[in-house]
Structure formats: structure tokens, C-alpha cells
C-alpha positions as CSV (number, residue, x, y, z in Angstrom):
1,M,7.7,8.4,-6.3
2,N,11.1,7.0,-5.5
3,S,10.2,3.5,-4.3
4,K,10.9,0.3,-6.2
5,P,8.2,-0.4,-8.9
6,V,6.0,-3.5,-8.6
7,P,6.7,-6.1,-11.3
8,V,3.8,-6.6,-13.6
9,D,4.0,-10.4,-13.4
10,L,3.7,-10.2,-9.6
11,I,0.5,-8.1,-9.9
12,T,-0.9,-10.4,-12.6
13,S,-0.3,-13.5,-10.4
14,K,-2.4,-11.9,-7.7
15,I,-5.5,-11.4,-9.8
16,Y,-8.0,-14.2,-9.4
17,R,-11.3,-15.0,-11.1
18,I,-14.0,-15.3,-8.4
19,R,-17.8,-15.0,-9.0
20,E,-17.1,-14.3,-12.6
21,Q,-15.0,-11.2,-11.7
22,K,-11.4,-10.4,-11.7
23,V,-10.4,-9.6,-8.1
24,M,-7.5,-9.1,-5.8
25,L,-7.4,-10.3,-2.2
26,D,-6.8,-8.2,0.8
27,R,-3.7,-10.0,1.9
28,D,-2.1,-9.7,-1.6
29,L,-2.9,-6.0,-1.8
30,A,-1.6,-5.4,1.7
31,H,1.6,-7.0,0.8
32,L,1.9,-4.9,-2.4
33,Y,1.1,-1.7,-0.4
34,G,3.6,-2.6,2.3
35,V,1.0,-2.6,5.1
36,P,-0.3,-5.3,7.4
37,T,-3.6,-6.9,6.2
38,K,-5.2,-5.9,9.4
39,A,-4.4,-2.2,8.7
40,L,-5.9,-2.5,5.2
41,K,-9.1,-4.0,6.6
42,Q,-9.4,-1.3,9.2
43,A,-9.0,1.4,6.6
44,V,-11.8,-0.2,4.6
45,K,-14.1,-0.6,7.6
46,R,-13.5,3.1,8.5
47,N,-14.5,4.0,5.0
48,I,-17.1,1.3,4.3
49,A,-19.4,3.7,2.4
50,R,-16.8,3.9,-0.3
51,F,-17.0,0.2,-0.9
52,P,-20.4,-1.0,-2.2
53,D,-21.0,-4.7,-3.0
54,D,-19.7,-4.4,-6.6
55,F,-16.3,-3.0,-5.3
56,M,-15.6,-5.7,-2.7
57,F,-17.1,-8.8,-1.1
58,V,-16.1,-11.3,1.5
59,L,-15.2,-14.8,0.2
60,S,-17.5,-17.7,1.2
61,R,-16.2,-20.8,2.9
62,D,-16.5,-22.7,-0.4
63,E,-14.7,-20.0,-2.4
64,L,-11.9,-20.0,0.2
65,V,-11.6,-23.8,0.0
66,F,-11.5,-23.7,-3.8
67,L,-8.9,-20.8,-3.8
68,R,-6.8,-22.8,-1.3
69,S,-6.9,-25.8,-3.6
70,Q,-5.7,-23.6,-6.5
71,T,-2.9,-21.8,-4.6
72,V,-0.7,-22.4,-1.6
73,T,-2.4,-20.7,1.4
74,S,-2.6,-21.4,5.1
75,K,-5.3,-23.3,6.8
76,T,-8.3,-21.7,8.4
77,D,-7.7,-22.8,12.0
78,R,-6.7,-21.1,15.2
79,R,-3.0,-22.3,15.0
80,G,-1.7,-19.5,12.9
81,G,-4.0,-19.9,9.9
82,V,-6.5,-17.5,8.4
83,Q,-9.0,-16.5,11.1
84,Y,-11.2,-14.2,9.0
85,F,-12.4,-14.8,5.5
86,P,-10.5,-12.7,2.9
87,I,-12.0,-9.7,1.2
88,A,-11.9,-9.7,-2.6
89,F,-11.6,-6.3,-4.3
90,T,-12.8,-5.7,-7.8
91,E,-11.0,-3.3,-10.1
92,Q,-13.1,-0.4,-8.8
93,G,-12.5,-1.5,-5.2
94,V,-8.7,-1.6,-5.8
95,A,-8.9,1.9,-7.3
96,M,-10.8,3.1,-4.2
97,L,-8.2,1.6,-1.8
98,S,-5.6,4.2,-2.8
99,S,-7.9,7.0,-1.5
100,V,-8.5,5.3,1.9
101,L,-4.9,4.3,2.4
102,N,-3.7,7.7,1.3
103,S,0.0,6.9,1.0
104,E,2.5,7.5,-1.8
105,R,3.2,3.8,-2.0
106,A,-0.6,3.0,-2.3
107,I,-0.9,5.5,-5.2
108,E,2.2,4.1,-7.0
109,V,1.0,0.5,-6.6
110,N,-2.6,1.4,-7.7
111,I,-1.4,3.0,-10.9
112,E,0.5,-0.2,-11.8
113,I,-2.5,-2.4,-10.8
114,M,-4.8,-0.3,-13.0
115,K,-2.4,-0.6,-15.9
116,V,-2.5,-4.4,-15.5
117,F,-6.3,-4.6,-15.3
118,T,-6.4,-2.5,-18.5
119,R,-4.0,-4.8,-20.3
120,I,-6.0,-7.8,-19.2
121,R,-9.2,-6.2,-20.5
122,Q,-7.6,-5.4,-23.8
123,C,-6.3,-9.0,-24.2
124,Y,-9.8,-10.3,-23.5
125,L,-11.3,-7.9,-26.1
126,N,-8.6,-9.0,-28.7
127,S,-9.4,-12.7,-27.8
128,T,-13.1,-12.1,-28.4
129,E,-12.5,-10.5,-31.8
130,L,-10.2,-13.4,-32.7
131,K,-12.8,-16.0,-31.8
132,Q,-15.4,-14.2,-34.0
133,E,-12.9,-14.1,-36.9
134,L,-12.1,-17.8,-36.4
135,E,-15.8,-18.7,-36.4
136,E,-16.4,-16.8,-39.6
137,L,-13.4,-18.5,-41.2
138,K,-14.6,-21.9,-40.0
139,K,-18.0,-21.3,-41.6
140,Q,-16.5,-20.3,-44.9
141,T,-14.2,-23.3,-44.9
142,N,-17.1,-25.7,-44.0
143,D,-19.1,-24.3,-47.0
144,R,-16.1,-24.8,-49.3
145,F,-15.4,-28.3,-48.1
146,Q,-19.1,-29.1,-48.5
147,V,-18.8,-28.4,-52.3
148,V,-15.6,-30.5,-52.4
149,F,-17.3,-33.5,-50.7
150,E,-20.4,-33.2,-53.0
151,T,-18.0,-33.2,-56.0
152,L,-16.2,-36.3,-54.7
153,D,-19.5,-38.0,-54.0
154,H,-20.5,-37.2,-57.6
155,L,-17.2,-38.5,-59.0
156,L,-17.5,-41.7,-57.0
157,T,-21.1,-42.2,-58.3
158,V,-19.7,-41.7,-61.9
159,E,-17.1,-44.4,-61.4
160,E,-19.7,-46.9,-60.0
161,N,-22.1,-46.1,-62.9
162,P,-20.2,-46.0,-66.3
163,N,-23.3,-44.7,-68.1
164,A,-23.5,-41.6,-65.8
165,K,-22.8,-38.2,-67.2
166,I,-19.4,-36.6,-66.4
167,G,-19.5,-32.9,-65.5
168,F,-21.5,-30.5,-63.4
169,T,-25.0,-29.4,-63.6
170,A,-25.8,-25.7,-63.8
171,K,-26.9,-25.7,-60.2
172,E,-23.5,-27.2,-59.1
173,K,-21.6,-24.6,-61.1
174,S,-23.5,-21.7,-59.6
175,A,-22.9,-23.1,-56.1
176,A,-19.1,-23.3,-56.8
177,Y,-19.0,-19.7,-58.2
178,R,-20.8,-18.4,-55.1
179,L,-18.0,-19.7,-52.9
180,K,-15.2,-17.9,-54.7
């Protein structure tokens, strides 16, 4: 394992969200592995039984157009552009690639890619937990502000009506104590 490591930010920049999945494209993986895209696709075709639909899929024309609008890619014409639709590999598909390419570079790169996918998943989980905590805090804050607004409404009513009683009813006091 003496080759140069792949920077994490390079791998991260090559992970796209397509069909509600995090995927990497064949051309980007080929570049990272140091092989031509054609060689990567041939290795996959020779071992197609290892790549079910949830491991890889071919991008549709609409997905390719959308991806091209999000990134700088070549056109899909016969003058040097993309002639075949790219293959998108899910995390499991990327893991399987190291076994069909069977090179030391592929193994090294796959280890780094798997680490990045793991970090992304952990960030997502942390983000979900944070959203739940914020929703709970928001609910508690809304309840507390509701009491404040009711109190302000009560005080404004007292100022408008000089004969009104000043203070809280037993019901208002119990509501205030519950929020503590």
C-alpha cells in the first residue's frame, strides 16, 4: 500500500444524490482507481451477477441532464462527449467493485471511500438527532411563550378595565408551575 492516498474531500465531491441514494459515477470511480472508464465497465459486465439493481443502475436521460446542470460535464453527442449513459454505484456497489477490479489501488481507494460513506451516514444520524432535539425545544418554548402571551393579554385587560382583579387565578398558577 505504497501509493498516494486519495483526499477525503475529493471522494466527498464525487458522491451524488440520485434516486434518493448516495452514489458514485463510473467515470469518477475509474479516475480514482486509475483505470479507464471502459475497463471499469467491462469488469462490471463480466461480473454482472455481483451487481444487482440496488448496487448499481444506469442513469436515465433526465438524470444525466440534471446532473450535467449541477456539474461541469461533457455533452452527450458524437463529437467527443459521453456516448453511453453513466452507471451509478451505491455504497454496496462501490464495495463490490474492489473485488472485480482486484488491484491493490482499487482496494486502497475502496477503503477510503467506505470511510467517507460511513462519515456521511454518521453526520446524517447526528443531524436527525439534532432536528428531534430542536423540535422538542421548540415545543417547550412555544408552551412557555403561550403562558407569557396569556399573562400579557390579562395585564392589558386589567389596564383597560380598572375594576378588574389583579393577579392570577388558581388555574393560571397551576399552568405556570407545570411549565417549570
